[in-house]
C-alpha positions as CSV (number, residue, x, y, z in Angstrom):
1,M,0.0,-0.1,-0.1
2,T,2.4,3.3,2.0
3,M,0.6,1.6,1.6
4,I,2.4,3.6,1.7
5,R,5.9,3.7,-0.6
6,N,7.4,4.2,2.3
7,T,5.4,5.5,2.3
8,L,7.1,4.4,4.0
9,F,6.1,6.5,1.9
10,L,7.7,6.6,3.5
11,A,10.0,6.1,6.7
12,T,13.1,7.7,7.9
13,C,16.5,8.4,6.6
14,L,17.9,11.7,7.9
15,L,20.2,13.5,10.2
16,T,19.4,14.8,13.6
17,A,21.1,17.4,15.6
18,N,21.4,14.9,18.4
19,A,24.8,13.2,19.4
20,S,23.5,9.8,18.6
21,A,22.7,10.5,14.9
22,L,24.8,9.5,12.0
23,D,27.6,11.7,10.9
24,I,27.5,10.9,7.0
25,R,30.3,13.4,5.9
26,G,32.5,12.3,8.7
27,L,32.1,8.7,7.9
28,T,32.6,9.1,4.2
29,S,35.7,11.0,4.9
30,T,37.4,8.6,6.9
31,G,38.3,6.3,4.0
32,L,36.9,3.2,5.7
33,K,36.7,0.1,3.6
34,A,33.3,-0.4,1.7
35,G,31.5,-3.5,2.5
36,K,31.6,-3.1,6.3
37,A,27.8,-3.1,7.4
38,L,26.1,0.1,8.4
39,T,24.4,-0.4,11.7
40,L,21.6,1.8,13.0
41,S,20.3,1.6,16.3
42,D,16.5,1.9,17.1
43,E,17.2,5.3,18.7
44,E,19.0,6.5,15.6
45,V,16.2,5.4,13.3
46,I,13.7,7.3,15.6
47,A,15.8,10.4,15.7
48,T,16.3,10.6,12.1
49,A,12.6,10.0,11.4
50,E,11.9,13.0,13.5
51,E,14.0,15.2,11.2
52,A,12.3,13.5,8.2
53,C,8.9,14.4,9.3
54,V,10.0,18.0,10.1
55,Y,11.4,18.3,6.7
56,M,8.4,16.8,4.8
57,D,5.9,18.8,6.8
58,R,7.8,22.0,5.9
59,E,7.9,21.2,2.2
60,N,4.4,19.9,1.8
61,P,1.0,21.6,2.2
62,V,-0.5,20.5,5.7
63,A,-4.1,20.7,6.2
64,P,-4.8,22.9,9.2
65,T,-6.8,21.4,12.1
66,A,-10.0,23.0,11.1
67,N,-9.8,21.7,7.4
68,P,-12.4,19.1,6.7
69,Y,-9.8,16.6,5.5
70,A,-7.9,17.0,9.0
71,Q,-11.1,16.6,10.8
72,R,-12.2,13.5,8.8
73,L,-8.7,11.9,9.6
74,A,-8.9,12.8,13.2
75,K,-12.3,10.9,13.4
76,I,-10.8,8.0,11.4
77,T,-7.9,7.7,13.8
78,E,-9.7,8.3,17.0
79,G,-8.3,6.2,19.8
80,L,-5.0,5.5,17.7
81,A,-2.7,7.6,19.9
82,N,-0.6,4.5,20.5
83,E,-0.3,1.5,18.4
84,D,1.7,-1.6,19.7
85,G,3.9,0.6,21.8
86,L,4.4,3.1,18.9
87,N,3.2,6.7,19.6
88,L,1.3,8.0,16.6
89,S,0.8,11.5,15.2
90,F,-1.3,12.1,12.1
91,K,-1.4,14.9,9.4
92,V,-2.9,15.3,5.9
93,Y,-1.1,16.5,3.0
94,R,-3.3,18.4,0.4
95,T,-2.2,17.0,-2.8
96,E,-3.9,14.9,-5.4
97,E,-1.5,12.2,-5.1
98,V,-2.9,8.8,-3.9
99,N,-0.5,8.0,-1.2
100,A,0.2,7.8,2.5
101,W,3.4,6.8,4.6
102,A,4.6,6.3,8.1
103,M,8.0,6.5,9.8
104,A,9.7,4.9,12.6
105,N,9.0,7.8,15.1
106,G,5.3,7.2,14.4
107,C,4.4,10.1,12.3
108,V,1.8,9.1,9.7
109,R,0.9,11.1,6.7
110,V,-2.2,10.7,4.5
111,Y,-2.7,12.6,1.1
112,T,-5.9,14.0,0.2
113,G,-5.8,12.2,-3.2
114,L,-6.0,9.0,-1.1
115,M,-8.8,10.3,1.0
116,D,-10.9,11.4,-2.0
117,I,-11.3,7.9,-3.2
118,A,-11.1,5.6,-0.1
119,T,-13.5,4.8,2.6
120,D,-12.7,5.4,6.3
121,D,-11.9,1.7,6.9
122,E,-9.9,1.6,3.7
123,I,-7.8,4.5,4.9
124,R,-7.4,2.6,8.4
125,G,-6.3,-0.4,6.4
126,V,-3.5,1.7,4.7
127,I,-2.4,3.2,8.0
128,G,-2.3,-0.5,9.6
129,H,-0.2,-1.7,6.6
130,E,2.2,1.2,7.1
131,I,2.5,0.8,10.7
132,G,3.4,-2.8,9.9
133,H,6.2,-1.8,7.8
134,V,7.6,0.1,10.8
135,K,6.9,-2.5,13.5
136,L,8.3,-5.3,11.5
137,G,11.7,-3.5,10.9
138,H,11.2,-2.8,7.2
139,S,11.6,0.9,7.6
140,K,15.0,0.6,9.3
141,T,16.2,-1.7,6.3
142,K,15.2,1.0,3.8
143,M,16.7,3.7,5.9
144,R,20.1,1.9,5.8
145,T,19.7,1.5,1.9
146,R,19.1,5.2,1.5
147,M,21.9,6.3,3.6
148,L,24.3,4.1,1.8
149,A,23.3,5.4,-1.5
150,N,23.4,9.0,-0.2
151,A,27.1,8.3,0.7
152,G,28.0,7.0,-2.6
153,R,28.0,3.5,-1.4
154,E,31.6,3.8,-0.2
155,G,33.5,4.4,2.8
156,L,30.3,4.1,5.2
157,A,30.8,2.0,8.3
158,A,29.0,1.5,11.7
159,S,28.6,4.8,13.3
160,G,28.2,4.1,17.0
161,N,27.9,7.6,18.6
162,A,29.7,9.4,15.9
163,A,29.8,13.2,16.0
164,V,27.0,15.0,14.0
165,A,27.6,16.9,10.9
166,E,24.8,19.1,9.5
167,L,23.3,18.0,6.1
168,S,22.2,20.5,3.6
169,Q,18.7,21.0,2.6
170,G,19.3,19.3,-0.5
171,E,20.9,16.3,1.0
172,L,18.1,16.2,3.6
173,G,15.4,16.3,1.0
174,G,17.1,13.7,-1.3
175,L,17.2,11.3,1.7
176,A,13.7,11.9,2.8
177,E,12.2,11.7,-0.7
178,G,14.4,8.5,-1.6
179,F,13.1,6.8,1.6
180,I,9.3,7.7,0.7
181,N,9.8,6.5,-2.7
182,A,11.6,3.3,-2.0
183,Q,9.9,0.0,-2.6
184,F,9.4,-2.9,-0.4
185,S,9.8,-6.5,-1.3
186,Q,6.9,-8.8,-1.9
187,K,7.7,-10.7,1.2
188,E,7.7,-7.4,3.1
189,E,4.3,-6.4,1.6
190,S,2.7,-9.6,2.4
191,A,4.0,-9.4,6.1
192,A,2.6,-5.7,6.4
193,D,-0.5,-7.0,4.7
194,E,-1.1,-9.5,7.6
195,Y,0.0,-7.0,10.2
196,G,-2.5,-4.5,8.8
197,Y,-5.3,-7.2,8.8
198,R,-4.5,-8.0,12.5
199,F,-4.5,-4.1,13.1
200,M,-8.1,-4.0,11.6
201,K,-9.2,-6.9,13.7
202,R,-7.8,-5.5,17.0
203,H,-9.6,-2.3,16.7
204,S,-12.8,-3.8,15.5
205,Y,-12.6,-2.2,12.1
206,D,-13.9,-3.9,9.1
207,P,-10.8,-6.1,7.6
208,A,-12.6,-6.5,4.3
209,A,-11.9,-2.9,3.6
210,M,-8.4,-4.0,3.0
211,A,-9.5,-6.4,0.2
212,S,-11.7,-3.8,-1.2
213,M,-8.9,-1.3,-1.2
214,F,-6.5,-3.6,-3.1
215,R,-9.4,-4.2,-5.7
216,K,-10.3,-0.5,-6.0
217,F,-6.6,0.8,-6.4
218,G,-5.1,-2.1,-8.3
219,G,-1.6,-1.1,-9.5
220,S,-2.6,2.3,-11.1
221,S,-2.3,4.5,-8.3
222,S,0.7,6.0,-6.4
223,V,-0.2,4.2,-3.2
224,M,-0.2,0.9,-5.0
225,S,2.3,1.3,-7.7
226,S,5.0,-0.6,-5.8
227,H,2.6,-3.4,-4.9
228,P,2.1,-5.9,-7.6
229,G,-0.4,-8.7,-7.3
230,S,-3.3,-6.7,-6.0
231,E,-6.0,-9.3,-6.7
232,A,-3.8,-12.1,-5.0
233,R,-3.4,-10.1,-2.0
234,A,-7.1,-9.1,-1.9
235,T,-7.8,-12.8,-2.1
236,R,-5.3,-13.6,0.9
237,I,-7.3,-11.0,3.0
238,D,-10.6,-12.8,2.1
239,A,-8.8,-16.1,3.1
240,M,-7.9,-14.7,6.5
241,I,-11.4,-13.3,7.0
242,K,-12.8,-16.7,6.2
243,K,-10.5,-18.6,8.4
244,D,-11.2,-16.3,11.5
245,S,-14.9,-16.6,11.0
246,R,-15.1,-20.5,11.4
Protein backbone atom coordinates (compact mmCIF):
# COMPACT_ATOMS: atom_id res chain seq x y z
CA MET A 1 0.00 0.00 0.00
CA THR A 2 2.44 3.35 1.95
CA MET A 3 0.58 1.75 1.55
CA ILE A 4 2.32 3.70 1.77
CA ARG A 5 5.85 3.85 -0.70
CA ASN A 6 7.43 4.15 2.38
CA THR A 7 5.37 5.50 2.31
CA LEU A 8 7.00 4.47 3.92
CA PHE A 9 6.02 6.52 2.05
CA LEU A 10 7.76 6.78 3.49
CA ALA A 11 9.86 6.05 6.75
CA THR A 12 13.15 7.84 7.86
CA CYS A 13 16.54 8.43 6.60
CA LEU A 14 17.93 11.67 7.81
CA LEU A 15 20.24 13.37 10.19
CA THR A 16 19.30 14.76 13.57
CA ALA A 17 21.07 17.39 15.57
CA ASN A 18 21.40 14.91 18.42
CA ALA A 19 24.73 13.32 19.30
CA SER A 20 23.49 9.82 18.59
CA ALA A 21 22.73 10.56 14.93
CA LEU A 22 24.84 9.50 11.98
CA ASP A 23 27.69 11.71 10.77
CA ILE A 24 27.47 10.97 7.05
CA ARG A 25 30.18 13.38 5.95
CA GLY A 26 32.48 12.26 8.75
CA LEU A 27 32.05 8.62 7.89
CA THR A 28 32.60 9.10 4.19
CA SER A 29 35.75 11.11 4.78
CA THR A 30 37.44 8.51 6.95
CA GLY A 31 38.35 6.24 4.06
CA LEU A 32 36.91 3.21 5.80
CA LYS A 33 36.65 0.19 3.52
CA ALA A 34 33.41 -0.35 1.65
CA GLY A 35 31.50 -3.47 2.55
CA LYS A 36 31.51 -2.99 6.29
CA ALA A 37 27.87 -3.07 7.34
CA LEU A 38 26.15 0.13 8.34
CA THR A 39 24.45 -0.37 11.67
CA LEU A 40 21.66 1.80 12.97
CA SER A 41 20.24 1.60 16.46
CA ASP A 42 16.52 1.95 17.07
CA GLU A 43 17.25 5.30 18.73
CA GLU A 44 19.05 6.55 15.61
CA VAL A 45 16.18 5.45 13.38
CA ILE A 46 13.65 7.28 15.55
CA ALA A 47 15.80 10.41 15.77
CA THR A 48 16.29 10.59 12.02
CA ALA A 49 12.59 9.94 11.47
CA GLU A 50 11.84 13.02 13.56
CA GLU A 51 13.95 15.11 11.20
CA ALA A 52 12.34 13.45 8.19
CA CYS A 53 8.85 14.38 9.33
CA VAL A 54 9.86 17.96 10.11
CA TYR A 55 11.34 18.32 6.62
CA MET A 56 8.37 16.75 4.84
CA ASP A 57 5.87 18.84 6.81
CA ARG A 58 7.77 21.96 5.84
CA GLU A 59 7.90 21.04 2.16
CA ASN A 60 4.28 19.90 1.76
CA PRO A 61 0.91 21.66 2.24
CA VAL A 62 -0.35 20.42 5.60
CA ALA A 63 -4.10 20.66 6.18
CA PRO A 64 -4.82 22.81 9.27
CA THR A 65 -6.80 21.37 12.15
CA ALA A 66 -10.04 23.05 11.06
CA ASN A 67 -9.78 21.72 7.50
CA PRO A 68 -12.46 19.10 6.62
CA TYR A 69 -9.79 16.60 5.55
CA ALA A 70 -7.92 17.01 8.84
CA GLN A 71 -11.17 16.66 10.77
CA ARG A 72 -12.07 13.50 8.87
CA LEU A 73 -8.65 11.95 9.53
CA ALA A 74 -8.94 12.85 13.23
CA LYS A 75 -12.24 10.97 13.33
CA ILE A 76 -10.82 8.01 11.39
CA THR A 77 -7.85 7.72 13.77
CA GLU A 78 -9.70 8.39 17.01
CA GLY A 79 -8.28 6.13 19.70
CA LEU A 80 -5.05 5.49 17.79
CA ALA A 81 -2.66 7.65 19.82
CA ASN A 82 -0.56 4.55 20.48
CA GLU A 83 -0.32 1.34 18.50
CA ASP A 84 1.70 -1.67 19.63
CA GLY A 85 3.98 0.58 21.69
CA LEU A 86 4.38 3.17 18.91
CA ASN A 87 3.13 6.70 19.64
CA LEU A 88 1.35 7.99 16.54
CA SER A 89 0.79 11.46 15.13
CA PHE A 90 -1.33 12.11 12.04
CA LYS A 91 -1.44 14.87 9.45
CA VAL A 92 -3.00 15.35 6.02
CA TYR A 93 -1.11 16.61 2.96
CA ARG A 94 -3.30 18.53 0.54
CA THR A 95 -2.25 16.96 -2.73
CA GLU A 96 -4.01 14.95 -5.41
CA GLU A 97 -1.46 12.15 -5.19
CA VAL A 98 -2.97 8.89 -3.93
CA ASN A 99 -0.48 8.10 -1.21
CA ALA A 100 0.30 7.73 2.49
CA TRP A 101 3.32 6.78 4.58
CA ALA A 102 4.56 6.19 8.11
CA MET A 103 7.96 6.56 9.74
CA ALA A 104 9.73 4.96 12.67
CA ASN A 105 8.93 7.77 15.11
CA GLY A 106 5.21 7.19 14.55
CA CYS A 107 4.42 10.09 12.24
CA VAL A 108 1.78 9.10 9.70
CA ARG A 109 0.90 11.25 6.69
CA VAL A 110 -2.17 10.71 4.49
CA TYR A 111 -2.72 12.54 1.20
CA THR A 112 -6.05 14.06 0.19
CA GLY A 113 -5.86 12.19 -3.11
CA LEU A 114 -6.18 8.95 -1.17
CA MET A 115 -8.92 10.30 1.07
CA ASP A 116 -10.99 11.37 -1.93
CA ILE A 117 -11.35 7.80 -3.21
CA ALA A 118 -11.10 5.64 -0.09
CA THR A 119 -13.60 4.81 2.62
CA ASP A 120 -12.74 5.41 6.27
CA ASP A 121 -11.91 1.75 6.86
CA GLU A 122 -9.86 1.55 3.65
CA ILE A 123 -7.77 4.43 4.97
CA ARG A 124 -7.42 2.62 8.29
CA GLY A 125 -6.24 -0.43 6.39
CA VAL A 126 -3.56 1.64 4.66
CA ILE A 127 -2.47 3.09 8.00
CA GLY A 128 -2.32 -0.36 9.61
CA HIS A 129 -0.22 -1.68 6.73
CA GLU A 130 2.24 1.21 7.00
CA ILE A 131 2.54 0.81 10.77
CA GLY A 132 3.33 -2.83 10.00
CA HIS A 133 6.34 -1.81 7.91
CA VAL A 134 7.64 0.16 10.90
CA LYS A 135 6.95 -2.47 13.56
CA LEU A 136 8.35 -5.31 11.44
CA GLY A 137 11.66 -3.50 10.87
CA HIS A 138 11.24 -2.88 7.13
CA SER A 139 11.64 0.88 7.55
CA LYS A 140 15.00 0.46 9.26
CA THR A 141 16.24 -1.61 6.31
CA LYS A 142 15.12 1.03 3.82
CA MET A 143 16.76 3.75 5.89
CA ARG A 144 20.07 1.92 5.78
CA THR A 145 19.78 1.52 2.01
CA ARG A 146 19.08 5.21 1.44
CA MET A 147 21.95 6.36 3.63
CA LEU A 148 24.36 4.06 1.84
CA ALA A 149 23.14 5.42 -1.48
CA ASN A 150 23.50 8.99 -0.28
CA ALA A 151 27.07 8.34 0.77
CA GLY A 152 27.98 7.00 -2.65
CA ARG A 153 28.00 3.40 -1.36
CA GLU A 154 31.63 3.81 -0.31
CA GLY A 155 33.41 4.45 2.94
CA LEU A 156 30.34 4.11 5.13
CA ALA A 157 30.73 2.01 8.26
CA ALA A 158 29.17 1.47 11.67
CA SER A 159 28.66 4.84 13.31
CA GLY A 160 28.16 4.14 16.99
CA ASN A 161 27.89 7.58 18.60
CA ALA A 162 29.72 9.43 15.84
CA ALA A 163 29.79 13.22 15.98
CA VAL A 164 27.08 15.02 14.05
CA ALA A 165 27.63 16.97 10.83
CA GLU A 166 24.80 19.08 9.41
CA LEU A 167 23.28 17.96 6.12
CA SER A 168 22.35 20.54 3.55
CA GLN A 169 18.66 20.94 2.76
CA GLY A 170 19.30 19.30 -0.59
CA GLU A 171 20.85 16.27 1.04
CA LEU A 172 18.11 16.13 3.64
CA GLY A 173 15.41 16.33 1.01
CA GLY A 174 17.08 13.69 -1.15
CA LEU A 175 17.21 11.25 1.74
CA ALA A 176 13.61 11.90 2.75
CA GLU A 177 12.21 11.61 -0.75
CA GLY A 178 14.36 8.57 -1.47
CA PHE A 179 13.01 6.77 1.56
CA ILE A 180 9.39 7.62 0.82
CA ASN A 181 9.76 6.49 -2.79
CA ALA A 182 11.55 3.25 -1.91
CA GLN A 183 9.83 -0.02 -2.75
CA PHE A 184 9.35 -2.91 -0.35
CA SER A 185 9.79 -6.52 -1.40
CA GLN A 186 6.78 -8.76 -1.98
CA LYS A 187 7.69 -10.67 1.18
CA GLU A 188 7.71 -7.44 3.18
CA GLU A 189 4.43 -6.36 1.64
CA SER A 190 2.79 -9.66 2.52
CA ALA A 191 3.99 -9.39 6.11
CA ALA A 192 2.70 -5.81 6.35
CA ASP A 193 -0.61 -6.92 4.82
CA GLU A 194 -1.02 -9.48 7.59
CA TYR A 195 -0.04 -6.93 10.23
CA GLY A 196 -2.60 -4.52 8.76
CA TYR A 197 -5.27 -7.22 8.85
CA ARG A 198 -4.55 -7.94 12.54
CA PHE A 199 -4.56 -4.19 13.18
CA MET A 200 -8.07 -3.95 11.71
CA LYS A 201 -9.29 -6.90 13.79
CA ARG A 202 -7.69 -5.55 16.96
CA HIS A 203 -9.57 -2.26 16.67
CA SER A 204 -12.85 -3.78 15.47
CA TYR A 205 -12.57 -2.15 12.05
CA ASP A 206 -13.84 -4.00 8.99
CA PRO A 207 -10.88 -6.07 7.68
CA ALA A 208 -12.71 -6.60 4.38
CA ALA A 209 -11.87 -2.95 3.64
CA MET A 210 -8.28 -4.02 3.02
CA ALA A 211 -9.42 -6.39 0.27
CA SER A 212 -11.71 -3.76 -1.25
CA MET A 213 -8.85 -1.28 -1.18
CA PHE A 214 -6.61 -3.64 -3.16
CA ARG A 215 -9.34 -4.26 -5.70
CA LYS A 216 -10.23 -0.57 -5.98
CA PHE A 217 -6.71 0.77 -6.44
CA GLY A 218 -5.10 -2.09 -8.32
CA GLY A 219 -1.62 -1.11 -9.51
CA SER A 220 -2.57 2.17 -11.16
CA SER A 221 -2.36 4.62 -8.27
CA SER A 222 0.70 6.00 -6.49
CA VAL A 223 -0.13 4.25 -3.26
CA MET A 224 -0.27 0.89 -5.03
CA SER A 225 2.34 1.33 -7.75
CA SER A 226 5.03 -0.57 -5.84
CA HIS A 227 2.71 -3.35 -4.77
CA PRO A 228 2.12 -5.93 -7.54
CA GLY A 229 -0.42 -8.72 -7.39
CA SER A 230 -3.31 -6.67 -5.96
CA GLU A 231 -5.98 -9.31 -6.65
CA ALA A 232 -3.84 -12.03 -5.09
CA ARG A 233 -3.35 -9.88 -2.01
CA ALA A 234 -7.07 -9.14 -1.78
CA THR A 235 -7.79 -12.88 -2.05
CA ARG A 236 -5.33 -13.53 0.77
CA ILE A 237 -7.18 -11.05 2.99
CA ASP A 238 -10.46 -12.78 2.06
CA ALA A 239 -8.93 -16.11 3.11
CA MET A 240 -7.83 -14.71 6.50
CA ILE A 241 -11.33 -13.36 7.12
CA LYS A 242 -12.88 -16.72 6.22
CA LYS A 243 -10.46 -18.61 8.46
CA ASP A 244 -11.12 -16.32 11.45
CA SER A 245 -14.88 -16.57 10.99
CA ARG A 246 -14.96 -20.36 11.46
